[in-house]
N, C-alpha and C positions, 0 to 999 in steps of 0.2 A: 700371645695374648693371655691373660689370666682369665680362667673360667670358671665359675662357681656353680655347684650343682648339688643336687642330693643325690645319694646313693643308698639304696633301700636293701636291708639284709633281711634274712628270713626265706619264706617260701618264694618269694618274687626272685630269688638268685642275686648273685653278685655280677652286677653289669655296670661297664664303664659308659661313657659318652654323655648323652644328655638327659639320663636317666630313664631308660626303658624299664618296662615292667611287663614281661611277656604274659604272666597270669595275673594282671591287674584285674580285679573283680569288676563285675559290670556296675556302672554308676549313671546317674541322671546326666543329661546333655551338658548341663551348665556345672557339673559338679567339679570338673577337672579344673576349670578356672580359679576355684578356690584356693588352689595350691600356690598361686601366684599372687595373691593378695598380702599387702603388708610387707613386701620385701623391699621397696624402694629405698627405705632407710638403710638396709643392710648392704646397700651397694657402695656407701661412702667408706673409702679404705683410709685407714689412720697411717700415720706417718711411717711406722715401723714395718707396715707391711711391704713397702717398696724395698725394704731391704732384706726381706725374707724373714722378718721377725714375727712369731705368731701373735695375735690378738690376745690378751689376757682372757678374754671370754671365750675364746676357742680353746684355751688351754684348760680352763675350768670345764668346759663342754666334754672334752676329751677325757678328762679325769672321771667325770661322772658317768661317761659312757663305758669306760673300762670297767667300772664296779657294778654295772648293771646288768641283770641277766635277763632282762625282758627284751623283746623287739624293740628297735629304736631306729631313728633317723639321725645320721651323723652328717655335719656339715665338713667338707672336704675342699681344701683349695690347693690347686696345682697349675702348673703352665702346661698349656696345650700348645703344640707346635701348629703351623698353618695346614699342614697335610692332615693331622688329627681332626682339627676342626672342620674341615673340608669334607672329610669322611664322614663325621657324625651328621653333617647338615645333609649329605646325600642320602644318609640312611633315613633321616626324616622324610625327605621328598619322596623317596620310595614307599615309605609307610603312607604318606598322604595319597600316593597314586595320581594316574593322569586322567582327567575327566573334565566333568562341566566347568569347573573353575578356570582351568587353562584354555580352555575352548572360549569361554566368555572373554577372558584377558586376551586372547589371540585376536578376537574380532575389534575389540576396542583398540588395542595397539596397532592392529592392521589397518585401522581408518586413518590413525596418526601418521603412518608410513605412506598411506595413499595421500594423505594431504601434502606431504614432501614431494612426491611424484608429480602431483598437480602443479606445485610452485614452479617446478621446473619449465613448464609449457605455457604458463599463463601469459607471460611478457610477450614470448614469441608469437602466441595466437593473436594478441589484441593490437600489436604494433602497426600492422597495415591498416587499421582504422584508427587507432590512437595517433598515429603520426599526423593525421589530417586534423583530427578533432583538437589536438593539443598543440599543433602547429610544430612539429619537431624537425629538427634539422638531423643529417646524417650523424653528426657527433653526438647529438642529444640520444638518438636511437641507439648507438654504440654504447654509451654511458648507461642507459637503462638496462640493456642485457647484462652488460658487466656488473652493475650493482647487485644484480639477483644473486649471483655466485659470490660476490664477495661478502654481502650480508649474510650469506648462509654459512659462510666460512667463519665469520666472526660468532654467529650463533652456535655453530658446532664446538668451537673451543670454549665458548663461555658456559653454556649450558652443561657440557659434558663434564667440565671441572666442578662445577656447582653441584651436579647430581651425586658425586661421591661424598659431598660434605653436607649437602643440604637434604638430599632425599630424592630418589627416582621419580615418584610420583608427583611430588610437589613441584620439582622443577618442570616436568612435563606439562602439568596443569598450566602453570604461570607461561612457559613458552607458546603452547597452543592459544591461550587467551590473548597474548599479545599478536600472535598471528591473525586471529580472528577480528580483533578491534582495528587493527591497521590495513587489514585488507578490506574490510567494510568501507573504511574512511576513503581509501584510495579510489574506490569506484565512483566516489562523489566529487573527488578532487578535479577542479576545472583548469588547473595551471600545471606546467610540467614540473615546477619546482616542488608543490605540494604532493604530485603523483608519485615523484622520486623518491621523496621522503618517507611517505607512507609506505611504498613498497620496500625501501631499505629495511625499517622497523619490522615489517611483516616478514621479509626474509629472516631477520635475526632471530625471530620467535620460532619460525619453522624449521631452522638450521638446527635446533637441539633435539629434533625429534629422532633422528636416525641413532645417534650415539645412545641416547636414553631408552629408546624403544628395546633394542636388542640386549642391552644390560639388563634392563627391568625384567623382559620376558624370560630370558635365559636363568635367571634365579629363581623360577618356579617350575623348572624342568629338570627331571632327572637326567642321568647320563646318557642312557639308552634312547632317550626321545629327543635330546638336545639337538643334534644336527639336523635331523629330519624336520622338526617342528619350526624351527629358526629359518631352514630352507623354504617351508611353506609360507611363513610370515613375509619372506621377500617378494612373494607374488603380488601383495597389495601395491607396491610401487609400480608395478606393471599395470595393475588395474587403474591406478591413478592416471597413467599415461592414456589408457583407453578412455576413461572417463573424461578427461580433459578434451581429448580430440573429438569425441563423439558430442559433448555438450557445446564445444566451440563451433562444430560443424553444423549444429542445430540453431544456435542462438546468433552468432555474429552477424551472418548473412542477413538476418531477418531485421531490416533497418526500421521497421515498423514497431519493433520491441523497445520503445523508450518514450521519453516525453522532453519537452523543454519549457523553460519558464522565461520568455523574451530571448534575448541574445546572449545574456550573461551566464545562464544555467542550461547546459546541454546534457542530457541523460540517454546515450545512445545504446544500441544493443551490446556493443562491447563491454559496457559498464554492467550490464546485467550478467554477462558471462563471468566478470570478475567477483561477483556476488554469489553466484551459483559454484564458482571454483572453491570457495571457502566452507561449502557444506560439509565435506568429510572431516575438517578440522573440527567444525562445531559438534559433530555427532561424537567423535573421540571425546571432545572435552566433556561432554555431557556423561558418556560411558564412565570416563575416569572418576566421576564423582562418587561412584559406587564401587570403585577398586580400591583395595589397601595398598600400603607402602610394600617394598620388598622386605620380607623378613630377614634376608640375609644382610641388607644394608642396616636394618635395625640392630642386629646383633653385632655387626662391626662397630656400631655406635652406642653399645652397651644398653640399649633399650630392649632388655630381654623380655619383659612382661608383655609389651606390644608385639613383638616377634612370637612369643608363645600363641597369643590369641589368634594372630593371623594365620599361623601354621595349623591351628586348630579349626579355623574356618575352612581352610583349603581342604583339609582331611575330611571334614564333615559334609562339605558340599559336594565332594566327590563321591563319597560312599553312599549318601542319600540319593545321589543321582543313580547309582549302580544297583539300587534296591537293597542295599545293606545298612540302613540307618543304626542298626545295633553295634557296628564295629566302632570299638572305642580308641580314641587318640591315646597312644600309649606313652607320649612324652609328658612327664610329670612335672619337670621343673627345667628352666633354663636360666643362668645368672651369669652375668659378665661384668667386671668392673668398669668403671669410666675411665676413657683414655686421657692422657695428660693433655692433649690437644682441647677435649671438651672442658676439663678444669679450666685451662687458660682462658677460654672464652667467658666462662662464667664468672671467673675471678674479676677479669677486667671490666666486664659489664655491671658488676655490683656497685660502682662508684660512679659520680659525676651527674650531670644532667641527662636526660633523655637523648639529646642530640649527640652528647659526648660519647653515651653508652652505645648508640647506633653506630657511630663513627669508628669506635674500637671494635666493635663486633665485625663491620664491615672490612676494616682494614686486616683484622685477624683473619677473616674468612679468605681475603685476597691471599694473604700469606700461606694459607694452608693450601690453597688451591695450586699456587705456583710452585710451592714445595712437591705437590703431588705431581705436577708436570714435570719437574726437574728429576723426581725419582724414576721416571721412566728410562732415563739414561744411567741409572745405577748399574752396577756389575752384573745383577741377576738378570736385568731386563734389557740391556744395552742392545745385544745382537738381535733379540726379538724385536724390538722396536726399530732397528735399522733395516731389517729384511722387510718388516711389515710397511715401513713408509716407503720402500723402493717399489714393493709390489702395488700398494694403493696409487702411488704417483704415477707409474707406468701404465696402470690399468685405465685410471681416469684420464690421463693424457690422451691415450688413443680413443677411448670409448666416447668421450664429450666431444673430441676434436673431429672424429669421422661423423658424429650425430650431427654436427653443423655442417660439415663438409658435404654429406651426401645430398640434403635438400638443397643446399647452395649451388651444388654442381648441376642439379637437374633444372633449377631456374636458369643457369647459365646456359645450358644446352637448348632450353627453350627460347631463350633470348636470342640465341644465334640462329635457330630455325627461323625465328619470327623476323629478324633483320634480312636473312636471306630472301625474304618473300617481299621486300621493300618495292614499292612502285614509284619509279622516277620520271617525272615530267619536266621536260626540257623546252625553254622558249615557248611555251604555251600562252595565247592569246584570248582571254576571255571578256565578252563585252555584253553588258546588260543582260546577266545570267543570275538567277536565284539559287543559290546553294540550299537546297532543303534536305539533304542527305548528309551522313556524317563522314568525315574523312578521317582515314586511319592508315598508319604505317606508310606514309607518303613522304616524297621530297620533291618539291618544285623549285627549279632553278630557272632564273633569268626569264621569269613569267611577267606578263602585264594583265592587270585585272582592273577593268574600267567599268565604272557604274554597277558592280556587282553587290548583290546582297547575300551575306551570310547569316541567316537567322535561324534561331532554336536548332542549333546542331551541335554535335560533339566532334572535337578534333583530339583524336589520339595518336601520339606519335607522328607528328605532322612537323615538317621544317620547309619554310619558305627561304630560298638564298637569292640574294641580288634580284629581287623582284620589285614591281611597280605597283602600287594600289593607289587608285585615283578615283575620288567621288564614290567610294565604297561605303557599305553599312555592316557593321557586325553587331548582332544583338542576340542577347541570350544565349551566350556561348559558354560551353563548359569544355575545358581543355586539360590534356593530361600529356607531359612531355611534349609540348608545342612550343617552336620559337620560331622567330623573324630574325634573321640575320642578314646585315647589309642590305637592307630593304629601304625604298624610298615610299613614304606613306603620305599623300596629298588629299586634303580636303575629305578625311574620312572620319566617321563617326563610330566610337566603341561605346555601346550602351548595354549595361548590365552583364558584363562579361568578367570573366577571372584572368583576362590577359593584362596583367600587370607589367610595369616598367621592366621587371627582370626577364620578360619574355621578349624583349625588344633588344638585340645585340649590334650595336653599331648601326643603328638605324637613323634615317633622316626623316624628321617629322615636320610637315608643312600643312598648317592650318587644320591640324588634327585635334579632336576633342574626345575626351572620355568622361562618359556620364553614368553615374550610379553604379561605378564598378564594384565588383565584390572585393572585399579587403579581408585579409587574415586566411585563415584555413577553413576548409569547408569539407564535410562528409558527404560524398556523393550519394544520391539515392540509388545509384546502380551499384550492382555488386563489385567492390573494389579487391575482395580477398580471393586469391586463388585457392580453389578447393585443394589443390596438390599439397599444400602444406599440411592439411588435415589429414589427407589420405595417407600420406608419407608417415606422419606421427604415429597415426592409428595402426598402420599395419607394422611399423616397427615396435610398437608396444604389444601387438598381438602376437608377433613372432617369437616373442620372449616367453611364451606360455609352454612349449614342449620343453625347452631348456629348464625351466623352472621345475617342472614335473620330473623330468630325469634327474636332476640334481638332487631333488628332495628324497626320491625313492633310493638312490645310490649314495647318498652321502655317508651314510653309516658302513655300506658294504665296500664301497671302493676307497673312501677315505678323503678327507678335506684336501691334503696336499696334492694327491693325484688329479683330484677335479681341478684345482686351480691351475696348477701347472699344465695339464693337458688341454684344458679349455682356452688358455692365454695362448699356448702354441698353435692350436687349430684356428683360433681367431686370427693369428698372424698370417697363417696359410691362407684364410679367406681374402685378405686384401690383395693377394698376388693375382686373383681372378679379374680384378679391375684392369689387369693389363691386357686381358684376352678380349674383353668386350667392354664398350664404353657408352652404350645407349641409355636412355632413360629407364627402359624396363630392366635392363641389366644392372643399372644402379639401385634400383628398388629392391630387387631379387637379392643382391649382394648384402644390402643394408639388413634385410630381414634375416639373412643367413647369419650375419655378423652379431646381430642383437641376440638371436636364438643360441648362439654358442656362448658368447661372453657373459651372458647372465648366469650360467653355471660357475663361472670363475667369480662374479660378484658374490654369489651365494656362499662360496667356500671361503672367500676372504672375510665376510662377515662373521662367519662362524668360528673362523679361526682367531680372529680378532677378539671375540668374547672369550675364548678358551685359554688365550695365552696369558691373560692378566688376572691377578688377584682381585676379589671384590672391592677392595679398597681404591683400586686404581683403574678399574674396569670402565667405567663410563669416561673418565678422564682420557684414557688411551685411546678409545674410540673416538672421542670428541677432537684430539689432536690429529689422528690420522685422517678422520673425516674432513677436517679443516684444510689438510694437505691436499685431499682429494678435490676439493673445490678451487683450490689455487691451480692444481693440475688442469682443471677444467677451463678455467680461464685462460691459461697459456695455450692449451690445446686448442680451443675453439678459435682464439685470436690468430694463432699461427697458420692453422688450417685454412681459415676462412681468407687470409691474405694470398693464398696461392690459387683461388679459385679463378679459373680463366687464364692463369700463368702457367701453371704446371701441374699435371696429375702425379707426376712420378715421386715429388718431394714429399706430400701428405701421405701417399702409400709408403714410401721408404721410412718415413718417421714413425708411423703406427706400427709397421713391422717390426723396426728394432726396438722400440718400446716394449712390445708385447713379448717379443722373445727374450728380452733382459728380465722383465717380470716374471715370465713363467720358468726360466732357469733359477732364478732366485727363489721362486716359491718351492721348487722341488727340494731345497735345503731346509725348509721348516720342519719341526717335529710334527709326529703325527699325533693327534689330539684326540682321536675318536675315543679312547678308553681312559682319558684323562678327567680325574673329578675336579669339578669346578671349584678354583680355589677362593 
């Protein structure tokens, strides 16, 4: 990249870089910004400059400078390598220091990361209630869970690529706004189609947060702070899981927290939770309105004056907060020419109608993004991209696969225990009896029920086989998993029940009537949500805390590579403990252990991803790898879930193999601890 700047001769010394003046005289707070005024016209490069031919004005200026005996400022043009540019930016960040500005940005971006963590839990928490409210089949429930990760995969790829061309802050604001708008709309959607559509768009929006947040924050950090503070930032994803679990636990079972407008519009408590889940994204969106764009991105795109002003803002904010407002920002001038890509967009957009200009700009932007994606496989980045892709995929496949498998196995164990306690009644005969108590977990075979009344009761997991019902009355019945199979039903009345045709399998009906039967799906007023799903998610998220703290404190001391490789190999060892004990409590304990260890690997992976790629490709690379992560999550959760109740060995061996593979590959990565951010 060609970089233009001023070098000052005289008492200030002869210094390279962005124009430091160690003995710069004290000045007013806004005086330094005057240096950058009026330079935008100088950015235009005439044709000969691309061939290295000096501009005639520069030649004349040089001649005048050579004959002048007074102190002067001379414009110098030369090419800087990527390493030199990175070193100079690192020097500027060290001069700005680490303080109030970074901590404010830390909280704002942390809320965005927290919103991403919440998004991963929302659908899982609302499904037990939403499946009745929206009349969801098993296939529709599976599609809804699948769409969450697929939409986030698309969002990661889309927003990561755009962030390198349009801007980190700008893309993050748009992505969060899309998430907030469609999350809000999804809470009011009354049908499955609209709910799925709105959650799909909401996921596309939130999918951009992870690749942008880490790229954005890393460009405000100096080298010795980068690993630790990026690891602290990861903690917000854990906080998102705790927030989602805690609010779902407190809101969804409260069925009175809602309202209805006739039978067409129902707003139950799970919809309230969907609204509450969007609060972190809204808070981050508000905070971003006060945050500037990444100066490193601006320098990469030749917006040097804006970059200078933002760096000065960072410097002044930090040093004022430290009680040293008199400390002067010593960078006097930053200049860089426009790139060929920028020129191409402007030239193409200068002609035609507004629609044509928009189309050309969009097409050009797409080409630039795809070209940036393709460059990840260039000779310099090919092996880094391949290694990181393997590590991301292996880690996500195991982590998300086991995250689904653990609670599903607990539910399966509970179901087996429940089934083992079933009561079987064989050839019972009941005449003129009034059933005023609920029936649960029972099987009635070859029974006879004559002139009996089943009124205002609940039937849960009840099965009648080869039984006779004659002159009976069923009224105000609520049923769950209740069926009548091969039964004969004579002169019987079903009034205001939810026992539809699907509940009667191969049954013979004689003079039987159904009056005012409930149709469609209904959300019961009793608690349908098992507290276990909230407890397991809460404990799993909370268990991440020790791993987060340890990885943050030792990220710089031990190194990213050892933390990633070691954590993945230890996580692989944790899975083998499942062979020793397979009770509910053992599974919960092992899930907490696995989450606590694996989070250190996640932190190291995210830090290394930021440090391996240059600024012009950082968000793009993070977006591609994060999209691959979501694809692995879909595959892992689908494959692992299919083995619930079938085999416990296969999921354990699959996760072990993936973690060992990823851990060994991670040990081949270069150590980026002391690497200046490119």
